[in-house]
C-alpha positions in Angstrom: 101.3 198.8 77.8 100.2 202.7 78.3 98.7 204.6 75.2 101.7 206.2 73.0 100.5 209.2 72.4 98.8 211.9 74.2 94.7 212.0 73.6 92.0 214.0 74.7 89.3 211.9 76.1 91.6 208.5 76.8 90.1 205.8 78.5 92.7 204.9 80.6 90.8 205.6 83.7 87.6 203.7 82.8 89.6 200.3 82.3 88.7 199.4 85.8 84.9 199.6 84.8 85.2 197.4 81.7 87.9 194.7 83.2 85.3 192.7 84.9 83.1 192.0 81.7 85.6 192.1 79.0 85.7 188.6 77.5 88.8 186.2 78.3 89.1 184.7 74.9 88.0 186.6 71.5 89.2 186.2 67.9 89.7 189.6 67.3 89.7 192.9 69.1 88.0 195.6 66.7 88.1 199.2 67.8 86.4 201.6 65.4 87.4 205.2 67.4 90.6 204.7 68.2 92.4 207.4 69.6 94.8 207.0 72.0 93.8 203.4 72.5 94.2 202.9 75.8 92.3 199.5 76.2 94.4 198.2 73.0 97.6 198.8 74.7 96.0 197.4 77.8 94.8 193.9 76.5 98.0 193.7 74.2 95.7 191.7 71.7 96.9 188.9 69.6 95.2 189.9 66.6 93.3 193.7 66.0 91.5 195.8 63.7 91.7 199.6 65.0 90.8 202.6 62.9 90.3 206.0 63.4 89.1 209.1 61.4 91.8 211.4 62.0 94.3 210.8 59.1 97.5 212.4 61.2 96.7 209.7 63.8 96.5 207.0 61.5 99.5 207.9 59.8 101.3 207.4 63.5 100.4 204.0 63.8 101.0 202.9 60.5 104.4 204.2 60.5 105.0 202.3 63.7 103.8 199.3 61.9 105.4 199.3 58.5 108.8 198.2 57.6 111.0 201.0 55.8 108.1 203.8 56.7 109.4 202.8 60.4 112.9 203.4 59.9 112.2 206.9 58.1 109.8 207.7 60.9 112.4 206.9 63.6 114.8 209.1 61.7 112.4 212.1 62.0 111.4 211.6 65.4 115.3 211.3 66.8 115.8 214.6 65.0 113.2 216.3 67.1 114.6 214.6 70.3 117.9 216.0 69.2 116.9 219.5 68.8 114.5 219.7 71.7 117.3 219.0 73.8 119.5 221.6 72.0 117.6 224.2 73.9 119.2 223.2 76.9 122.6 223.9 75.3 121.7 227.2 74.0 119.9 228.5 77.5 123.3 227.3 79.4 125.5 229.4 76.8 123.1 232.3 76.1 120.4 232.4 78.8 122.5 234.8 81.3 122.7 237.3 78.7 118.7 237.3 78.4 118.5 237.6 82.4 120.9 240.4 82.6 118.9 242.3 79.9 115.5 241.6 81.9 117.1 242.9 85.2 118.0 246.0 83.3 114.4 246.4 82.1 112.7 245.4 85.3 114.6 248.1 87.2 113.4 250.7 84.7 116.9 251.3 83.0 114.8 250.6 79.4 111.9 251.6 78.4 109.2 248.6 76.5 110.7 249.7 73.1 114.2 249.9 74.1 113.7 246.3 75.5 112.2 244.8 72.7 114.9 246.6 70.4 118.0 245.2 72.9 116.5 241.6 72.8 116.4 241.9 68.9 119.8 242.8 68.9 120.8 239.9 71.6 119.1 237.7 69.2 120.8 238.9 66.2 124.2 238.7 67.9 123.1 235.3 69.1 121.9 234.1 65.5 125.2 232.3 64.4 125.5 230.3 67.3 121.6 229.6 67.1 121.6 228.6 63.5 124.6 226.2 64.3 122.3 224.5 67.0 119.0 224.1 65.1 119.7 223.0 61.1 117.9 224.3 58.5 117.2 221.1 57.2 115.6 220.1 60.3 113.8 223.4 60.9 112.8 224.3 57.4 113.1 228.2 58.3 115.7 229.3 61.0 114.4 232.7 60.3 110.8 231.5 61.4 112.2 229.7 64.2 114.4 232.9 65.9 111.4 234.8 65.2 109.0 233.1 67.4 111.4 232.6 69.7 112.4 236.2 69.9 108.4 237.4 70.2 107.9 234.3 72.8 110.6 235.8 74.9 109.9 239.5 75.0 105.9 238.7 75.6 107.0 236.3 78.3 109.5 238.7 80.2 107.3 241.9 79.6 104.2 239.8 81.2 106.2 238.9 84.3 107.4 242.7 84.9 103.6 243.8 84.6 101.4 241.0 86.0 103.3 238.6 87.7 106.7 239.9 89.5 105.4 243.4 90.6 106.7 242.8 93.9 110.2 241.7 92.5 109.9 238.6 94.0 111.1 236.4 91.4 114.7 235.0 91.5 117.1 234.6 89.1 116.3 230.9 89.2 112.7 231.3 88.5 113.5 233.9 85.7 115.7 231.5 83.8 112.9 228.7 84.1 110.5 231.4 82.7 112.9 232.2 79.9 113.4 228.4 79.1 109.8 228.1 78.7 109.7 231.1 76.4 112.2 229.4 74.4 110.6 226.3 74.2 107.2 227.5 73.6 108.8 229.2 70.4 110.4 226.3 69.3 106.9 224.5 69.8 104.7 227.4 68.0 107.4 227.1 65.0 106.4 223.3 64.3 103.0 224.0 65.2 102.5 226.3 62.2 105.1 223.7 60.0 102.3 221.3 60.9 99.4 223.6 59.8 101.1 224.9 56.6 102.0 221.3 55.5 98.2 220.3 56.1 97.1 223.5 54.0 99.3 222.4 51.1 101.6 225.7 51.6 104.5 223.7 52.6 105.6 220.2 51.0 107.5 217.8 53.5 107.7 213.7 53.6 104.9 212.1 55.2 107.5 210.9 57.7 108.6 214.2 58.6 104.9 215.4 58.9 103.8 212.5 61.0 106.6 213.3 63.4 105.7 216.5 63.9 102.5 215.9 64.5 103.6 213.8 67.2 105.8 216.1 68.7 103.1 218.9 68.7 100.5 216.1 70.2 103.2 215.7 73.2 103.8 219.4 73.9 100.6 221.0 73.4 98.5 221.9 76.6 96.6 219.4 78.1 96.5 217.3 74.9 93.6 219.2 73.9 92.0 219.6 70.0 91.1 223.0 69.0 91.1 224.4 65.9 90.5 228.2 64.6 87.9 229.3 61.7 90.9 228.5 59.3 91.4 225.1 60.5 94.5 225.5 62.1 95.5 223.8 65.2 95.9 226.6 67.9 96.6 225.0 71.4 99.5 226.7 73.0 102.5 225.0 74.6 101.9 223.2 77.9 104.0 225.1 79.9 106.8 224.9 82.6 105.8 221.4 83.6 106.7 220.2 80.3 110.3 221.9 79.8 111.8 219.0 81.4 109.9 216.0 79.8 111.8 212.5 79.0 110.9 213.1 75.6 113.8 210.7 74.2 112.3 207.8 76.7 108.9 208.4 74.9 110.3 207.9 71.7 112.3 205.0 72.3 109.2 202.7 73.6 107.7 203.9 70.4 110.3 201.8 68.5 110.5 199.1 71.3 110.1 195.4 70.1 106.8 195.2 72.3 105.3 197.9 70.2 106.6 196.3 67.2 105.1 192.8 68.0 101.7 194.2 69.1 101.2 196.2 65.3 102.6 193.1 63.4 99.0 191.6 63.5 97.1 194.7 63.7 95.3 196.4 60.8 95.2 199.7 60.8 92.5 202.0 59.2 91.2 205.2 58.3 87.5 205.4 57.5 84.1 205.8 58.9 83.5 203.4 62.0 80.3 201.9 59.9 82.5 201.3 56.7 85.2 199.6 59.2 82.3 197.2 60.6 81.1 196.3 57.1 84.6 195.7 56.0 85.9 193.7 58.5 82.3 192.1 59.4 82.4 191.1 62.9 81.3 187.9 64.4 80.1 186.8 67.4 84.0 185.3 68.5 85.2 188.9 68.0 85.1 191.6 70.9 84.5 195.7 69.9 85.2 198.6 72.0 83.4 201.8 71.3 84.8 205.1 72.4 82.9 207.6 70.0 83.1 211.5 70.2 80.4 212.4 72.9 76.8 214.1 72.1 77.8 217.7 72.5 77.1 221.3 70.7 80.4 222.2 70.7 82.7 220.4 68.1 85.4 223.2 67.7 88.0 220.6 69.5 87.4 217.8 66.9 88.1 218.3 63.4 85.8 216.2 62.3 82.4 216.8 64.0 80.3 213.8 65.0 76.4 214.6 64.8 73.1 213.3 66.1 72.8 211.3 63.0 76.1 209.7 63.4 75.1 208.6 67.1 71.9 207.1 65.5 74.1 205.2 63.0 76.0 204.1 65.5 73.0 202.8 67.4 71.7 200.8 64.7 75.0 199.5 64.3 75.4 198.4 67.8 71.7 197.0 67.7 72.6 194.8 64.7 75.9 193.4 66.2 76.6 190.0 66.5 79.9 190.4 68.1 80.5 191.3 72.1 81.0 195.0 72.7 81.3 197.7 75.2 80.5 201.4 74.6 81.5 204.2 76.5 79.8 207.8 76.3 78.7 210.5 77.9 75.4 210.7 79.4 72.9 212.9 77.9 69.4 212.7 77.5 69.5 212.1 73.5 72.2 209.3 74.1 69.7 207.6 77.0 66.6 207.8 74.5 68.9 205.8 72.1 69.6 203.1 74.0 67.4 202.9 77.3 64.3 201.6 75.7 62.7 198.0 75.3 64.0 197.3 71.8 67.6 197.3 73.1 66.8 195.5 76.2 65.1 192.9 74.7 68.5 192.5 72.8 70.3 191.7 76.0 71.9 195.5 75.9 72.8 196.6 79.2 73.6 200.2 80.6 75.7 201.0 83.3 76.7 204.3 84.9 80.2 206.0 86.5 81.4 209.3 87.5 84.0 211.4 85.7 85.6 214.4 86.1 87.3 216.1 83.6 91.0 217.2 84.2 90.9 220.6 81.7 87.9 222.9 81.3 88.8 225.5 78.5 86.4 228.4 78.7 83.5 226.5 80.9 82.8 224.3 78.0 83.2 221.2 79.6 81.0 220.3 83.0 83.6 219.1 85.5 81.5 216.5 86.7 79.7 214.3 84.2 78.0 211.1 84.2 79.4 208.4 81.6 77.3 205.4 80.4 78.8 201.5 79.7 76.6 200.0 77.4 77.3 196.4 76.8 75.9 193.0 75.6 78.3 191.1 78.1 78.3 189.2 81.6 75.4 191.4 83.6 76.3 193.5 86.4 74.7 196.7 87.9 72.3 198.3 85.5 71.6 201.6 85.6 68.0 202.8 87.2 
């Protein structure tokens, strides 16, 4: 299986380094830092314990496992699918109106202020069919959805006129694609705000709705990144044009497939500290554990729960005392090397290998695009770190 949710730092690309040494048989698969769970879905273990500190993520996996909750979650997610595709319908009926208005604006027949006012009027005139497509019971606030969409369309078209289409090379088809992107971005931002308000306690929605909203935002945010502002609000923008035609329905159908249901039947899902999950489930020599902890880095704004050097030291101590077979993958830093590359760990039969990793996204230069990663394990020997 493939992972079910987009997750920054997922380990799908690293599976090829692990498969040669992963035990063929084990009683339980345990993963204390689950995230997107690439290795779990690849292995499809018959018995597992998975854990993550992110409450919303754990609720997502729990709903896929639970009986009635699973049905409620499916109902909410099906609504996101239905209304996401209704943007196509709105664009089909009313997109030309925005295109005509932009062409007047581009040809300087309207000032910036007049263009903004005409857009407001256009949205006001189309509000009845707009509301007919996006029910209040789903979007919670039609007014907010309309406002986000209107602002996005105006901002996008102004940016196109002044910075992108200065030589009038944009075709009507290109413009329509950008107008659609602005609509979808407005839809996304509205529900991103719904999630932030619910998290702050300013808005009461069911756990099933909250989790469906979380999944939708994770699927359509740029690069599956984590970033929070000083108020703790998630603020990653919409993914852009490439996300417009994503087969969202297909992804939701996979979530509720029999294969996924069967996989989670014998999987325990936890939402506690990594050390607590090890103490609770007491791994034995017959278990296999995969560790994919947060990296040793001074930047923590992409994670709601910073993982400190003291946490890294706690993890190293837990690993040293383990009876189970394990693999740990982590970014190489001097601090991490000092924790694991020493006589104490070597005498325990713990080995270190290294491999390259290229990041796909580099927000404001804060991630080195090419770094080395370490694979630390106590399994069958392979090429060790020099």
